[in-house]
C-alpha positions, 0 to 999 in steps of 0.5 A, spaced: 212 771 272 216 775 266 215 772 259 220 772 254 219 772 246 225 768 243 222 767 236 227 772 233 233 769 236 231 762 234 231 765 227 238 768 228 240 762 232 237 757 227 241 759 221 244 753 217 239 748 221 235 747 215 242 744 211 242 738 216 238 732 213 233 729 218 231 723 215 231 717 219 238 714 218 241 720 215 246 721 221 252 725 218 259 724 221 259 731 223 254 730 228 258 724 231 264 728 231 261 734 235 264 735 242 259 740 245 253 743 244 254 750 240 249 754 244 249 750 251 256 747 252 254 745 259 249 740 256 251 732 257 246 731 251 242 734 246 236 733 242 238 734 235 231 733 232 225 731 234 218 730 230 212 728 233 206 727 228 199 726 231 193 724 227 187 720 226 186 714 221 179 712 219 177 704 218 170 702 215 170 697 221 173 700 227 172 707 226 177 712 228 184 710 231 189 716 234 196 715 231 202 718 234 209 718 230 215 719 234 222 720 231 228 723 235 235 724 234 240 725 240 247 727 241 251 724 247 256 728 249 258 726 256 258 719 260 252 723 264 248 724 258 248 716 257 241 716 261 238 719 254 240 712 251 234 709 254 227 711 252 221 709 256 215 709 252 209 710 257 202 708 254 195 706 257 190 700 257 183 699 261 179 692 261 176 693 254 182 695 250 189 698 250 194 702 246 200 699 242 207 701 240 209 699 233 214 700 228 220 701 233 226 702 229 233 704 232 240 705 231 246 708 235 252 711 231 259 712 232 266 713 228 271 708 228 277 710 224 274 716 221 268 711 218 261 712 221 258 705 224 251 704 225 249 698 230 241 696 230 237 696 236 235 688 237 229 685 240 234 683 246 234 691 248 227 692 248 223 691 254 216 691 256 212 691 262 205 692 265 206 697 271 199 697 273 192 695 271 192 701 267 199 703 265 204 699 260 211 701 258 216 699 253 223 701 254 229 701 249 236 700 251 240 703 245 247 699 244 254 701 243 253 707 247 259 711 248 261 719 249 260 722 242 255 717 240 248 719 236 242 715 237 236 715 233 229 712 234 222 712 231 216 708 233 208 709 232 203 709 238 196 707 236 190 708 241 183 706 241 182 712 246 180 717 240 177 723 245 184 723 249 190 727 246 196 726 251 200 733 252 205 735 247 212 736 250 215 743 247 221 743 251 226 738 255 231 738 260 237 738 254 237 743 248 232 741 242 236 743 236 230 742 231 223 741 233 217 739 228 210 738 231 204 737 227 197 735 230 191 734 226 184 733 229 178 731 225 172 737 225 168 732 229 172 732 235 173 739 238 179 740 242 181 746 246 188 748 246 192 750 253 199 752 253 203 752 260 202 758 263 207 757 268 213 756 262 217 762 261 217 760 254 212 762 249 213 758 242 208 760 237 203 755 234 200 755 227 193 753 226 190 752 219 185 747 216 186 742 211 181 736 208 181 729 209 179 724 204 177 717 206 176 712 200 172 706 202 175 699 201 168 696 202 164 693 196 159 699 196 165 704 195 164 711 198 167 717 200 168 720 207 170 727 206 171 732 212 176 738 215 181 737 220 184 742 224 191 742 224 196 745 229 204 746 227 210 748 231 216 748 227 222 752 231 230 751 232 234 752 238 229 751 244 233 752 250 234 746 256 229 747 262 234 748 267 234 745 274 234 750 280 234 749 287 228 749 291 223 748 285 217 744 287 217 740 280 221 742 274 217 740 269 211 744 271 215 750 268 216 746 261 213 749 255 208 744 253 201 744 250 195 740 253 188 738 250 181 738 252 176 735 248 170 740 249 165 736 244 164 731 239 159 732 233 159 726 228 155 726 222 147 724 223 149 725 231 147 730 236 153 734 239 155 730 245 159 735 250 165 733 254 167 740 257 165 740 265 165 745 270 168 742 277 162 740 280 160 736 274 167 733 274 166 731 282 159 728 281 162 724 275 168 721 280 163 720 286 158 716 282 162 713 276 169 713 279 167 708 284 167 713 290 160 712 292 160 704 293 167 704 296 166 709 302 159 706 303 161 699 304 163 697 312 161 690 313 167 687 312 171 691 317 165 692 322 167 687 328 175 690 328 173 697 328 167 695 334 173 692 338 178 697 336 173 703 338 170 700 344 170 705 350 173 711 346 169 717 345 173 723 343 172 723 336 180 725 334 182 719 338 177 715 334 180 718 328 187 716 330 186 709 332 182 708 325 188 711 322 194 707 325 190 701 325 189 701 317 196 703 316 199 697 319 193 693 316 194 695 309 200 696 306 201 701 299 203 697 293 207 703 290 201 704 285 198 711 284 190 712 282 184 715 285 180 709 284 180 703 288 184 698 283 182 692 287 177 695 292 177 696 299 174 689 301 180 685 297 185 690 300 183 689 307 183 682 306 190 681 302 193 687 306 195 691 300 192 696 295 194 702 291 192 709 293 185 709 291 184 702 295 187 704 302 185 712 302 178 710 300 177 705 305 180 710 310 174 714 308 169 709 309 172 707 316 172 714 319 165 715 316 163 708 320 167 711 326 162 717 326 167 722 323 165 727 318 170 725 312 170 725 305 175 723 299 180 729 296 182 728 289 189 730 288 194 731 282 201 728 284 207 733 283 210 729 277 202 729 274 202 737 274 197 741 276 189 740 273 188 747 269 181 745 266 175 741 269 177 734 268 178 727 271 184 726 267 188 731 272 188 727 278 191 721 279 191 720 287 186 721 293 187 722 300 182 723 306 179 729 309 176 730 316 172 736 317 172 739 324 170 745 327 178 747 328 179 746 320 180 740 315 185 735 317 188 731 311 190 724 312 194 719 307 194 712 310 199 710 304 205 713 308 208 709 314 211 715 317 206 721 317 202 722 322 194 725 322 195 732 318 201 730 315 202 728 307 208 725 303 211 730 299 208 727 293 201 729 295 203 736 297 201 739 290 198 746 290 190 744 291 186 738 291 178 737 290 174 735 296 168 731 293 162 730 298 156 725 298 151 731 298 154 732 291 158 739 293 165 739 292 171 745 293 178 746 293 182 744 299 189 747 300 194 741 300 200 746 303 202 744 310 199 750 315 203 748 321 210 750 322 215 744 323 221 745 327 228 742 328 232 744 334 239 742 335 244 743 341 251 742 340 256 742 346 263 741 345 270 743 348 277 744 345 282 740 348 290 741 348 291 737 342 286 741 338 281 736 338 273 738 339 270 733 343 262 734 345 255 732 344 250 733 339 242 733 341 237 733 335 230 734 336 225 733 330 218 735 330 212 735 325 214 734 317 222 734 319 220 728 324 216 724 318 222 725 314 227 723 319 223 716 320 223 715 312 231 716 311 234 714 318 228 709 321 230 703 318 238 703 318 242 698 322 247 702 327 253 701 323 249 704 317 246 710 321 253 712 323 255 712 316 250 716 314 251 721 320 258 722 319 257 724 312 260 731 310 262 732 317 270 731 316 275 727 320 269 725 326 268 719 330 262 718 333 260 714 340 253 713 343 249 714 338 241 714 340 235 715 337 228 716 341 221 715 339 222 712 332 216 708 332 211 713 335 209 716 329 206 723 331 211 725 336 218 728 336 224 724 334 230 725 338 237 723 336 243 724 340 251 722 339 258 724 342 263 726 337 271 727 337 272 732 331 280 732 329 282 738 324 276 742 326 280 748 327 286 752 324 292 754 328 296 759 325 302 761 329 299 763 336 292 763 334 286 759 333 281 760 328 274 756 330 268 756 326 263 754 331 258 751 327 262 746 325 258 741 321 251 744 323 252 751 319 250 753 312 257 753 308 254 756 301 248 759 298 244 755 294 242 761 290 247 763 286 244 765 279 244 772 277 236 771 276 231 766 277 225 764 272 221 759 277 218 760 284 222 758 290 218 753 294 220 750 301 217 744 302 213 746 308 213 752 313 219 751 318 224 753 324 231 751 324 234 753 331 241 751 332 245 752 339 252 752 340 256 751 347 263 752 347 268 751 352 275 754 350 281 751 353 285 754 359 290 759 357 286 762 351 282 768 350 277 771 345 280 776 340 274 776 335 267 773 335 261 774 330 257 780 332 249 778 333 244 780 328 237 779 327 234 780 319 227 779 317 224 779 310 217 781 307 214 783 314 216 777 317 215 771 312 222 770 313 227 771 319 234 770 321 237 771 328 244 770 330 245 771 337 252 771 341 254 771 348 260 770 353 261 768 360 268 767 362 271 761 358 264 759 356 261 761 349 254 761 346 252 762 339 244 761 337 242 761 330 235 761 328 232 760 321 224 761 321 220 761 314 213 762 315 211 762 307 213 756 303 212 760 296 216 766 293 216 769 286 221 770 282 221 777 283 223 776 290 229 772 288 234 777 290 231 779 297 231 771 298 238 770 295 241 776 300 237 773 306 241 766 305 248 770 304 247 773 311 246 766 314 252 763 310 256 769 312 254 769 320 255 761 320 261 760 317 265 766 321 270 764 325 272 765 332 279 767 333 282 765 340 289 768 342 294 765 348 293 769 354 299 773 357 
């Protein structure tokens, strides 16, 4: 990916930034009056100032505490920017200790009759929630927010978990006018710094050393002196992280710093190494993470499985029976985690559990059923990609059956997925399989099988210029999984409303769905329709776009250039066949021509085939993508490929009256 250095540009653009007063509470009328961002006039909001100061405090009795001070000043330009007036602070706890948010201070600033008015955030705008056994949130909902408001808040996060420094964000989805970051780490804790290599931004980090002196408050007195490693970012005008279509997870491309603890060396103590290779991480997860215990327990489900599997010998049939049994028996409670929060036995009896509970239980059940199966730890898309060997990089677990035909991945938390299918949240690059014999290996999480969506649209054009016909749609693989998720639980009326969206002046009839509950089979959807205003009549000619509501109407790739890779969810084939009966008294004057175009030696293919038999017209459009990741330097090829599809699928058939 092409990198670009913008230090000189920032120096030029930042002229005058230093004149602003970024001390808390020193918001100026000019900041509230500003109507749009000077460098990004499309921004709905901007971070006028962000300061993050990370440091360690020392106490004679409790030792070190990791402290993070945050101060942000945000400008709201439009109503779409109101989301930035809510700040959610996420922090960690375990059974022994927890992080704490303190010293919250926040104001909203507006102008009234030319006078600057501030309104303080009160306690009723602060909400605390225990998201899971390990995660807490404090939410700040700012008062009196309107277009033009400036909000400002500061808080302190105090953590007893001194060996773990959170990622340091250096970019946001809105512009940052002024960014100041400082991380001060005692020499006793040696961290390795990793910038995000996927980001097209390179932001310089200054490194230095400075002394730390602690005077003991105890009767005996005393003085603790050591050096600190200091990392600083001081920069202006960090551009917004812009969203683009077909991105796996936008924040994977943001500028940030990751911190890995490599070792500790405290006075009068031996060096303790924390840096691992992946084999060490796998062994740690298997033993300390509870995998060994969870995948070996089977007493509580033996009777159920013995009855379920009686007389069934083929291994894949046994696997499918177990998979479906567990998925119906234990429901996902919405919480992630590669460890079992409740434990498989409790989840089995209660009928509910987190990801770790369910998929480690699935592993244990499949193992009991005679399958060669092991857990695979995964990082979800929102959790990023682990770039160095660490347990922190994972937050999810699935099961993998190893067979002679390859690896079959399973996730029993998803009620819509068949064996071998994963929900989008778990399809993030690669996971790490952890085997009982102590070995581990990377596992490709991207789907290997192509999913298909086939549609047949048959209609005739009546004398009243209304299109009447039938639509038959067949969804296979992950298309079927997604259909079940989006449309499986709808009432008939809700289904009709959803199908009608974006189809113009249409009336549906005889709407029917088949195989919705038969997970792993193709889903079939059929309906009749009448479409008014589906053609244009100019003088004695009729102009008809044959794909009506089935075609691609615009190119999703509009930008001149692309910074991020292009991701398709899975290998796919979309085929649409259109059968048209033209009215008597008319003939074809012009029809689209057939084409076949390919990119990258067949990684993508588009077919457009046209034929005519008397009054019957047949058009077939097929979009075939075998590769799911295209690099930015292939963007223009893909953009042109899509442009051809749009052109052909929106090209009109011209009918004229016969003489």
